[in-house]
PyMOL Python script that loads the backbone (N, CA, C, O; Angstrom):
from pymol import cmd

cmd.read_pdbstr("""\
ATOM      1  N   MET A   1      13.485  -4.481  -6.109  1.00  0.00           N
ATOM      2  CA  MET A   1      13.113  -3.201  -5.772  1.00  0.00           C
ATOM      3  C   MET A   1      12.801  -2.842  -6.770  1.00  0.00           C
ATOM      4  O   MET A   1      11.910  -2.015  -6.575  1.00  0.00           O
ATOM      5  N   LYS A   2      13.134  -3.040  -8.624  1.00  0.00           N
ATOM      6  CA  LYS A   2      13.323  -2.242  -9.548  1.00  0.00           C
ATOM      7  C   LYS A   2      12.416  -2.281 -10.547  1.00  0.00           C
ATOM      8  O   LYS A   2      12.247  -1.451 -11.440  1.00  0.00           O
ATOM      9  N   ASN A   3      11.562  -3.785 -10.249  1.00  0.00           N
ATOM     10  CA  ASN A   3      10.721  -4.281 -10.500  1.00  0.00           C
ATOM     11  C   ASN A   3       9.287  -3.028  -9.886  1.00  0.00           C
ATOM     12  O   ASN A   3       8.555  -2.321 -10.579  1.00  0.00           O
ATOM     13  N   PHE A   4       9.336  -3.164  -8.528  1.00  0.00           N
ATOM     14  CA  PHE A   4       8.414  -2.922  -7.226  1.00  0.00           C
ATOM     15  C   PHE A   4       8.102  -1.287  -8.087  1.00  0.00           C
ATOM     16  O   PHE A   4       6.997  -1.032  -8.566  1.00  0.00           O
ATOM     17  N   ILE A   5       9.159  -0.417  -8.147  1.00  0.00           N
ATOM     18  CA  ILE A   5       9.229   1.149  -8.591  1.00  0.00           C
ATOM     19  C   ILE A   5       8.588   1.048 -10.341  1.00  0.00           C
ATOM     20  O   ILE A   5       7.959   2.088 -10.536  1.00  0.00           O
ATOM     21  N   HIS A   6       8.566   0.325 -11.361  1.00  0.00           N
ATOM     22  CA  HIS A   6       8.102   0.435 -12.012  1.00  0.00           C
ATOM     23  C   HIS A   6       6.506   0.115 -12.202  1.00  0.00           C
ATOM     24  O   HIS A   6       5.723   0.594 -13.021  1.00  0.00           O
ATOM     25  N   GLN A   7       6.283  -0.872 -11.155  1.00  0.00           N
ATOM     26  CA  GLN A   7       4.686  -0.809 -10.781  1.00  0.00           C
ATOM     27  C   GLN A   7       4.186   0.087 -10.290  1.00  0.00           C
ATOM     28  O   GLN A   7       3.042   0.474 -10.526  1.00  0.00           O
ATOM     29  N   LEU A   8       4.984   0.581  -9.500  1.00  0.00           N
ATOM     30  CA  LEU A   8       4.097   1.699  -8.828  1.00  0.00           C
ATOM     31  C   LEU A   8       3.882   2.940  -9.910  1.00  0.00           C
ATOM     32  O   LEU A   8       2.894   3.639  -9.688  1.00  0.00           O
ATOM     33  N   PHE A   9       4.559   3.230 -10.860  1.00  0.00           N
ATOM     34  CA  PHE A   9       4.555   4.336 -11.786  1.00  0.00           C
ATOM     35  C   PHE A   9       3.217   4.023 -12.632  1.00  0.00           C
ATOM     36  O   PHE A   9       2.464   4.938 -12.964  1.00  0.00           O
ATOM     37  N   LYS A  10       3.034   3.038 -12.872  1.00  0.00           N
ATOM     38  CA  LYS A  10       1.911   2.332 -13.832  1.00  0.00           C
ATOM     39  C   LYS A  10       0.370   2.787 -13.689  1.00  0.00           C
ATOM     40  O   LYS A  10      -0.053   3.363 -12.687  1.00  0.00           O
ATOM     41  N   ASP A  11      -0.328   2.497 -14.683  1.00  0.00           N
ATOM     42  CA  ASP A  11      -1.761   3.103 -14.290  1.00  0.00           C
ATOM     43  C   ASP A  11      -2.084   1.476 -14.313  1.00  0.00           C
ATOM     44  O   ASP A  11      -1.393   0.465 -14.191  1.00  0.00           O
ATOM     45  N   LYS A  12      -3.486   1.747 -14.532  1.00  0.00           N
ATOM     46  CA  LYS A  12      -4.492   0.486 -14.352  1.00  0.00           C
ATOM     47  C   LYS A  12      -4.396  -0.333 -16.174  1.00  0.00           C
ATOM     48  O   LYS A  12      -4.655  -1.508 -16.437  1.00  0.00           O
ATOM     49  N   ASN A  13      -3.962   0.727 -17.125  1.00  0.00           N
ATOM     50  CA  ASN A  13      -3.545  -0.207 -18.468  1.00  0.00           C
ATOM     51  C   ASN A  13      -2.287  -0.690 -18.740  1.00  0.00           C
ATOM     52  O   ASN A  13      -1.908  -1.192 -19.798  1.00  0.00           O
ATOM     53  N   GLU A  14      -1.411  -0.441 -17.330  1.00  0.00           N
ATOM     54  CA  GLU A  14       0.196  -1.074 -17.787  1.00  0.00           C
ATOM     55  C   GLU A  14       0.856   0.282 -18.543  1.00  0.00           C
ATOM     56  O   GLU A  14       1.996   0.409 -18.988  1.00  0.00           O
ATOM     57  N   ASN A  15       0.156   0.893 -18.537  1.00  0.00           N
ATOM     58  CA  ASN A  15       0.964   1.994 -18.917  1.00  0.00           C
ATOM     59  C   ASN A  15       1.802   3.024 -17.853  1.00  0.00           C
ATOM     60  O   ASN A  15       1.392   3.178 -16.702  1.00  0.00           O
ATOM     61  N   PHE A  16       3.156   3.789 -18.416  1.00  0.00           N
ATOM     62  CA  PHE A  16       3.460   4.435 -17.830  1.00  0.00           C
ATOM     63  C   PHE A  16       2.924   5.657 -17.247  1.00  0.00           C
ATOM     64  O   PHE A  16       2.660   6.343 -18.234  1.00  0.00           O
ATOM     65  N   SER A  17       2.489   6.585 -15.790  1.00  0.00           N
ATOM     66  CA  SER A  17       1.377   7.539 -16.042  1.00  0.00           C
ATOM     67  C   SER A  17       2.202   8.624 -15.657  1.00  0.00           C
ATOM     68  O   SER A  17       3.147   8.341 -14.920  1.00  0.00           O
ATOM     69  N   LEU A  18       2.067   9.682 -15.959  1.00  0.00           N
ATOM     70  CA  LEU A  18       2.851  10.957 -15.273  1.00  0.00           C
ATOM     71  C   LEU A  18       2.134  11.305 -14.245  1.00  0.00           C
ATOM     72  O   LEU A  18       2.677  12.258 -13.687  1.00  0.00           O
ATOM     73  N   ARG A  19       0.802  10.866 -13.532  1.00  0.00           N
ATOM     74  CA  ARG A  19      -0.108  11.084 -12.754  1.00  0.00           C
ATOM     75  C   ARG A  19       0.711  10.599 -11.641  1.00  0.00           C
ATOM     76  O   ARG A  19       1.354  11.335 -10.892  1.00  0.00           O
ATOM     77  N   GLU A  20       0.659   9.384 -11.576  1.00  0.00           N
ATOM     78  CA  GLU A  20       1.694   8.519 -10.435  1.00  0.00           C
ATOM     79  C   GLU A  20       2.907   9.209 -10.535  1.00  0.00           C
ATOM     80  O   GLU A  20       3.150   9.763  -9.462  1.00  0.00           O
ATOM     81  N   VAL A  21       3.740   9.398 -11.351  1.00  0.00           N
ATOM     82  CA  VAL A  21       4.869  10.362 -11.255  1.00  0.00           C
ATOM     83  C   VAL A  21       4.534  11.270 -10.213  1.00  0.00           C
ATOM     84  O   VAL A  21       4.758  10.876  -9.069  1.00  0.00           O
ATOM     85  N   ALA A  22       4.009  12.483 -10.376  1.00  0.00           N
ATOM     86  CA  ALA A  22       3.354  13.538  -9.605  1.00  0.00           C
ATOM     87  C   ALA A  22       2.553  13.153  -8.327  1.00  0.00           C
ATOM     88  O   ALA A  22       2.279  14.060  -7.541  1.00  0.00           O
ATOM     89  N   ILE A  23       2.252  12.193  -8.122  1.00  0.00           N
ATOM     90  CA  ILE A  23       1.787  11.732  -6.739  1.00  0.00           C
ATOM     91  C   ILE A  23       2.560  11.410  -5.766  1.00  0.00           C
ATOM     92  O   ILE A  23       2.419  11.586  -4.556  1.00  0.00           O
ATOM     93  N   ALA A  24       4.005  10.566  -6.799  1.00  0.00           N
ATOM     94  CA  ALA A  24       4.831  10.469  -5.503  1.00  0.00           C
ATOM     95  C   ALA A  24       5.728  11.630  -5.094  1.00  0.00           C
ATOM     96  O   ALA A  24       6.265  11.818  -4.002  1.00  0.00           O
ATOM     97  N   LEU A  25       5.779  12.427  -6.285  1.00  0.00           N
ATOM     98  CA  LEU A  25       6.308  13.821  -6.020  1.00  0.00           C
ATOM     99  C   LEU A  25       6.077  14.281  -4.720  1.00  0.00           C
ATOM    100  O   LEU A  25       6.941  14.616  -3.910  1.00  0.00           O
ATOM    101  N   PHE A  26       4.332  14.281  -4.494  1.00  0.00           N
ATOM    102  CA  PHE A  26       4.498  15.554  -4.156  1.00  0.00           C
ATOM    103  C   PHE A  26       4.163  14.411  -2.722  1.00  0.00           C
ATOM    104  O   PHE A  26       4.146  15.075  -1.686  1.00  0.00           O
ATOM    105  N   ILE A  27       3.971  13.290  -2.531  1.00  0.00           N
ATOM    106  CA  ILE A  27       4.517  13.296  -1.297  1.00  0.00           C
ATOM    107  C   ILE A  27       5.303  12.795  -0.632  1.00  0.00           C
ATOM    108  O   ILE A  27       5.200  12.445   0.543  1.00  0.00           O
ATOM    109  N   LEU A  28       6.570  12.678  -1.663  1.00  0.00           N
ATOM    110  CA  LEU A  28       8.060  12.990  -1.714  1.00  0.00           C
ATOM    111  C   LEU A  28       8.127  14.321  -0.619  1.00  0.00           C
ATOM    112  O   LEU A  28       8.620  14.210   0.504  1.00  0.00           O
ATOM    113  N   VAL A  29       7.689  15.272  -1.020  1.00  0.00           N
ATOM    114  CA  VAL A  29       7.610  16.809  -0.660  1.00  0.00           C
ATOM    115  C   VAL A  29       6.916  17.120   0.624  1.00  0.00           C
ATOM    116  O   VAL A  29       7.339  17.654   1.650  1.00  0.00           O
ATOM    117  N   LEU A  30       5.755  16.655   0.310  1.00  0.00           N
ATOM    118  CA  LEU A  30       5.014  16.407   1.769  1.00  0.00           C
ATOM    119  C   LEU A  30       5.743  16.051   3.350  1.00  0.00           C
ATOM    120  O   LEU A  30       5.782  16.575   4.464  1.00  0.00           O
ATOM    121  N   ILE A  31       6.258  14.862   2.689  1.00  0.00           N
ATOM    122  CA  ILE A  31       7.140  13.792   4.018  1.00  0.00           C
ATOM    123  C   ILE A  31       8.441  15.124   4.413  1.00  0.00           C
ATOM    124  O   ILE A  31       8.689  15.636   5.505  1.00  0.00           O
ATOM    125  N   THR A  32       8.956  15.332   3.315  1.00  0.00           N
ATOM    126  CA  THR A  32       9.686  16.145   3.825  1.00  0.00           C
ATOM    127  C   THR A  32       9.829  17.550   4.107  1.00  0.00           C
ATOM    128  O   THR A  32      10.894  18.099   4.392  1.00  0.00           O
ATOM    129  N   SER A  33       8.656  18.128   4.010  1.00  0.00           N
ATOM    130  CA  SER A  33       8.452  19.355   4.683  1.00  0.00           C
ATOM    131  C   SER A  33       7.581  19.114   5.788  1.00  0.00           C
ATOM    132  O   SER A  33       7.039  20.095   6.296  1.00  0.00           O
ATOM    133  N   TRP A  34       7.350  17.963   6.251  1.00  0.00           N
ATOM    134  CA  TRP A  34       6.484  17.548   7.489  1.00  0.00           C
ATOM    135  C   TRP A  34       8.224  17.089   8.303  1.00  0.00           C
ATOM    136  O   TRP A  34       8.299  17.573   9.433  1.00  0.00           O
ATOM    137  N   ILE A  35       9.032  16.580   8.036  1.00  0.00           N
ATOM    138  CA  ILE A  35      10.330  16.165   8.635  1.00  0.00           C
ATOM    139  C   ILE A  35      11.013  17.440   8.971  1.00  0.00           C
ATOM    140  O   ILE A  35      11.372  17.662  10.127  1.00  0.00           O
ATOM    141  N   ALA A  36      11.181  18.174   8.135  1.00  0.00           N
ATOM    142  CA  ALA A  36      11.458  19.965   8.395  1.00  0.00           C
ATOM    143  C   ALA A  36      11.177  20.875   9.320  1.00  0.00           C
ATOM    144  O   ALA A  36      11.935  21.631   9.929  1.00  0.00           O
ATOM    145  N   LYS A  37       9.399  20.668   9.407  1.00  0.00           N
ATOM    146  CA  LYS A  37       9.144  21.351  10.563  1.00  0.00           C
ATOM    147  C   LYS A  37       9.146  20.223  11.836  1.00  0.00           C
ATOM    148  O   LYS A  37       9.261  20.668  12.978  1.00  0.00           O
ATOM    149  N   GLN A  38       9.084  19.526  11.736  1.00  0.00           N
ATOM    150  CA  GLN A  38       9.409  18.549  12.820  1.00  0.00           C
ATOM    151  C   GLN A  38      10.443  18.565  13.415  1.00  0.00           C
ATOM    152  O   GLN A  38      10.409  19.297  14.405  1.00  0.00           O
ATOM    153  N   PHE A  39      11.665  17.905  13.183  1.00  0.00           N
ATOM    154  CA  PHE A  39      12.766  18.128  13.590  1.00  0.00           C
ATOM    155  C   PHE A  39      13.920  18.976  13.788  1.00  0.00           C
ATOM    156  O   PHE A  39      14.724  19.070  14.716  1.00  0.00           O
ATOM    157  N   PHE A  40      13.756  19.772  12.298  1.00  0.00           N
ATOM    158  CA  PHE A  40      14.339  21.203  12.162  1.00  0.00           C
ATOM    159  C   PHE A  40      13.809  22.810  12.205  1.00  0.00           C
ATOM    160  O   PHE A  40      14.339  23.817  11.736  1.00  0.00           O
ATOM    161  N   SER A  41      12.469  22.630  13.007  1.00  0.00           N
ATOM    162  CA  SER A  41      12.073  23.611  13.206  1.00  0.00           C
ATOM    163  C   SER A  41      11.771  24.697  12.301  1.00  0.00           C
ATOM    164  O   SER A  41      11.554  25.864  12.628  1.00  0.00           O
ATOM    165  N   LEU A  42      11.776  24.142  10.966  1.00  0.00           N
ATOM    166  CA  LEU A  42      11.837  25.514  10.074  1.00  0.00           C
ATOM    167  C   LEU A  42      10.342  25.593   9.243  1.00  0.00           C
ATOM    168  O   LEU A  42       9.737  24.623   8.786  1.00  0.00           O
ATOM    169  N   ASP A  43       9.877  27.174   9.173  1.00  0.00           N
ATOM    170  CA  ASP A  43       8.353  27.094   8.840  1.00  0.00           C
ATOM    171  C   ASP A  43       8.024  26.880   7.737  1.00  0.00           C
ATOM    172  O   ASP A  43       8.466  27.527   6.787  1.00  0.00           O
ATOM    173  N   ILE A  44       7.239  25.994   7.635  1.00  0.00           N
ATOM    174  CA  ILE A  44       6.766  25.504   6.632  1.00  0.00           C
ATOM    175  C   ILE A  44       5.203  26.060   6.008  1.00  0.00           C
ATOM    176  O   ILE A  44       4.197  25.514   6.462  1.00  0.00           O
ATOM    177  N   PRO A  45       5.018  27.435   4.695  1.00  0.00           N
ATOM    178  CA  PRO A  45       3.793  27.670   4.943  1.00  0.00           C
ATOM    179  C   PRO A  45       2.731  26.310   4.509  1.00  0.00           C
ATOM    180  O   PRO A  45       2.821  25.349   3.745  1.00  0.00           O
ATOM    181  N   GLU A  46       1.637  26.873   5.524  1.00  0.00           N
ATOM    182  CA  GLU A  46       0.777  25.799   5.931  1.00  0.00           C
ATOM    183  C   GLU A  46      -0.194  25.585   4.350  1.00  0.00           C
ATOM    184  O   GLU A  46      -0.589  24.625   3.688  1.00  0.00           O
ATOM    185  N   PHE A  47      -0.252  26.703   4.282  1.00  0.00           N
ATOM    186  CA  PHE A  47      -1.192  26.466   2.872  1.00  0.00           C
ATOM    187  C   PHE A  47      -0.744  25.607   1.664  1.00  0.00           C
ATOM    188  O   PHE A  47      -1.423  24.822   1.002  1.00  0.00           O
ATOM    189  N   MET A  48       0.718  25.983   1.517  1.00  0.00           N
ATOM    190  CA  MET A  48       1.470  25.238   0.571  1.00  0.00           C
ATOM    191  C   MET A  48       1.315  22.929   1.129  1.00  0.00           C
ATOM    192  O   MET A  48       1.102  21.945   0.421  1.00  0.00           O
ATOM    193  N   PHE A  49       1.481  23.031   2.126  1.00  0.00           N
ATOM    194  CA  PHE A  49       1.128  22.046   2.654  1.00  0.00           C
ATOM    195  C   PHE A  49       0.254  21.347   2.507  1.00  0.00           C
ATOM    196  O   PHE A  49       0.494  20.183   2.188  1.00  0.00           O
ATOM    197  N   TYR A  50      -1.442  21.903   2.729  1.00  0.00           N
ATOM    198  CA  TYR A  50      -1.992  21.867   2.706  1.00  0.00           C
ATOM    199  C   TYR A  50      -2.981  21.607   0.427  1.00  0.00           C
ATOM    200  O   TYR A  50      -3.888  21.053  -0.196  1.00  0.00           O
ATOM    201  N   SER A  51      -2.113  22.286   0.332  1.00  0.00           N
ATOM    202  CA  SER A  51      -2.266  22.153  -0.922  1.00  0.00           C
ATOM    203  C   SER A  51      -1.581  21.247  -1.913  1.00  0.00           C
ATOM    204  O   SER A  51      -1.858  21.236  -3.112  1.00  0.00           O
ATOM    205  N   PHE A  52      -0.275  20.159  -1.088  1.00  0.00           N
ATOM    206  CA  PHE A  52       0.395  19.381  -1.928  1.00  0.00           C
ATOM    207  C   PHE A  52      -0.667  17.891  -1.061  1.00  0.00           C
ATOM    208  O   PHE A  52      -0.592  16.805  -1.636  1.00  0.00           O
ATOM    209  N   THR A  53      -1.378  17.952  -0.024  1.00  0.00           N
ATOM    210  CA  THR A  53      -2.294  16.990   0.704  1.00  0.00           C
ATOM    211  C   THR A  53      -3.404  17.353  -0.824  1.00  0.00           C
ATOM    212  O   THR A  53      -3.363  16.848  -1.946  1.00  0.00           O
ATOM    213  N   SER A  54      -3.689  17.685  -0.645  1.00  0.00           N
ATOM    214  CA  SER A  54      -4.710  17.678  -1.599  1.00  0.00           C
ATOM    215  C   SER A  54      -4.698  17.589  -3.158  1.00  0.00           C
ATOM    216  O   SER A  54      -5.600  17.137  -3.863  1.00  0.00           O
ATOM    217  N   LEU A  55      -3.643  18.046  -3.513  1.00  0.00           N
ATOM    218  CA  LEU A  55      -3.088  17.471  -5.175  1.00  0.00           C
ATOM    219  C   LEU A  55      -3.014  15.762  -5.020  1.00  0.00           C
ATOM    220  O   LEU A  55      -3.341  15.017  -5.943  1.00  0.00           O
ATOM    221  N   VAL A  56      -2.542  15.291  -3.734  1.00  0.00           N
ATOM    222  CA  VAL A  56      -2.298  14.196  -3.993  1.00  0.00           C
ATOM    223  C   VAL A  56      -3.735  13.380  -3.879  1.00  0.00           C
ATOM    224  O   VAL A  56      -3.975  12.560  -4.765  1.00  0.00           O
ATOM    225  N   GLY A  57      -4.548  13.547  -2.982  1.00  0.00           N
ATOM    226  CA  GLY A  57      -6.104  13.205  -2.671  1.00  0.00           C
ATOM    227  C   GLY A  57      -6.502  13.089  -4.161  1.00  0.00           C
ATOM    228  O   GLY A  57      -6.748  12.035  -4.748  1.00  0.00           O
ATOM    229  N   ALA A  58      -6.523  14.093  -4.579  1.00  0.00           N
ATOM    230  CA  ALA A  58      -7.093  14.636  -6.229  1.00  0.00           C
ATOM    231  C   ALA A  58      -6.593  12.985  -7.027  1.00  0.00           C
ATOM    232  O   ALA A  58      -7.289  12.017  -7.331  1.00  0.00           O
ATOM    233  N   GLY A  59      -5.521  13.162  -7.127  1.00  0.00           N
ATOM    234  CA  GLY A  59      -4.629  11.938  -8.190  1.00  0.00           C
ATOM    235  C   GLY A  59      -5.301  10.477  -7.618  1.00  0.00           C
ATOM    236  O   GLY A  59      -5.746   9.585  -8.340  1.00  0.00           O
ATOM    237  N   CYS A  60      -5.251  10.470  -6.018  1.00  0.00           N
ATOM    238  CA  CYS A  60      -5.510   9.074  -5.910  1.00  0.00           C
ATOM    239  C   CYS A  60      -7.710   9.125  -6.294  1.00  0.00           C
ATOM    240  O   CYS A  60      -8.374   8.329  -6.958  1.00  0.00           O
ATOM    241  N   PHE A  61      -8.041  10.031  -5.745  1.00  0.00           N
ATOM    242  CA  PHE A  61      -9.743   9.938  -6.505  1.00  0.00           C
ATOM    243  C   PHE A  61      -9.439  10.059  -7.606  1.00  0.00           C
ATOM    244  O   PHE A  61      -9.708   8.919  -7.984  1.00  0.00           O
ATOM    245  N   GLY A  62      -8.981  10.681  -8.687  1.00  0.00           N
ATOM    246  CA  GLY A  62      -8.874  10.402  -9.889  1.00  0.00           C
ATOM    247  C   GLY A  62      -8.078   8.687 -10.141  1.00  0.00           C
ATOM    248  O   GLY A  62      -8.758   8.095 -10.979  1.00  0.00           O
ATOM    249  N   TYR A  63      -7.585   8.322  -9.941  1.00  0.00           N
ATOM    250  CA  TYR A  63      -7.567   6.272  -9.879  1.00  0.00           C
ATOM    251  C   TYR A  63      -8.390   5.835  -9.834  1.00  0.00           C
ATOM    252  O   TYR A  63      -8.724   5.029 -10.702  1.00  0.00           O
ATOM    253  N   SER A  64      -9.236   6.171  -8.683  1.00  0.00           N
ATOM    254  CA  SER A  64      -9.949   5.434  -8.583  1.00  0.00           C
ATOM    255  C   SER A  64     -11.518   4.916  -9.475  1.00  0.00           C
ATOM    256  O   SER A  64     -12.246   3.926  -9.408  1.00  0.00           O
ATOM    257  N   LEU A  65     -11.514   6.110 -10.238  1.00  0.00           N
ATOM    258  CA  LEU A  65     -12.395   6.637 -11.318  1.00  0.00           C
ATOM    259  C   LEU A  65     -12.304   6.064 -12.716  1.00  0.00           C
ATOM    260  O   LEU A  65     -13.092   6.030 -13.660  1.00  0.00           O
ATOM    261  N   GLU A  66     -10.416   5.394 -12.422  1.00  0.00           N
ATOM    262  CA  GLU A  66     -10.241   5.607 -13.554  1.00  0.00           C
ATOM    263  C   GLU A  66     -10.312   3.790 -13.684  1.00  0.00           C
ATOM    264  O   GLU A  66      -9.976   3.055 -12.756  1.00  0.00           O
ATOM    265  N   ARG A  67     -10.859   3.256 -15.137  1.00  0.00           N
ATOM    266  CA  ARG A  67     -11.472   2.412 -16.103  1.00  0.00           C
ATOM    267  C   ARG A  67      -9.946   1.747 -16.603  1.00  0.00           C
ATOM    268  O   ARG A  67      -8.848   2.256 -16.829  1.00  0.00           O
ATOM    269  N   LYS A  68     -10.369   0.633 -16.639  1.00  0.00           N
ATOM    270  CA  LYS A  68      -9.076  -0.412 -17.357  1.00  0.00           C
ATOM    271  C   LYS A  68     -10.234  -0.619 -18.752  1.00  0.00           C
ATOM    272  O   LYS A  68     -11.462  -0.688 -18.813  1.00  0.00           O
ATOM    273  N   THR A  69      -9.020  -0.676 -19.874  1.00  0.00           N
ATOM    274  CA  THR A  69      -9.827  -0.026 -21.226  1.00  0.00           C
ATOM    275  C   THR A  69      -9.482  -1.709 -21.645  1.00  0.00           C
ATOM    276  O   THR A  69      -8.556  -2.402 -21.224  1.00  0.00           O
ATOM    277  N   ASN A  70     -10.084  -1.913 -22.185  1.00  0.00           N
ATOM    278  CA  ASN A  70     -10.626  -3.446 -22.972  1.00  0.00           C
ATOM    279  C   ASN A  70     -10.276  -3.074 -24.604  1.00  0.00           C
ATOM    280  O   ASN A  70     -11.063  -2.507 -25.362  1.00  0.00           O
ATOM    281  N   SER A  71      -9.419  -3.360 -24.824  1.00  0.00           N
ATOM    282  CA  SER A  71      -9.477  -3.476 -26.578  1.00  0.00           C
ATOM    283  C   SER A  71      -8.734  -4.638 -26.887  1.00  0.00           C
ATOM    284  O   SER A  71      -8.594  -4.988 -28.059  1.00  0.00           O
TER     285      SER A  71
END
""", "prot")
cmd.dss("prot")
cmd.show_as("cartoon", "prot")
cmd.util.cbc("prot")
cmd.orient("prot")
């Protein structure tokens, strides 16, 4: 499990990346806000949900453009 978490936060060059940490944090916020809306009837501002979703999409898109460096 520890190895999986370490691999989850690494980029294509096997370095730890703040982008992966930020994406994981945004996904956690999305899941938490969805649970709050669905099961506890708490109003979550819709624009916040869409902004976090777009940030996750932008992070995934940036990862797909990233190239592995050969040095």
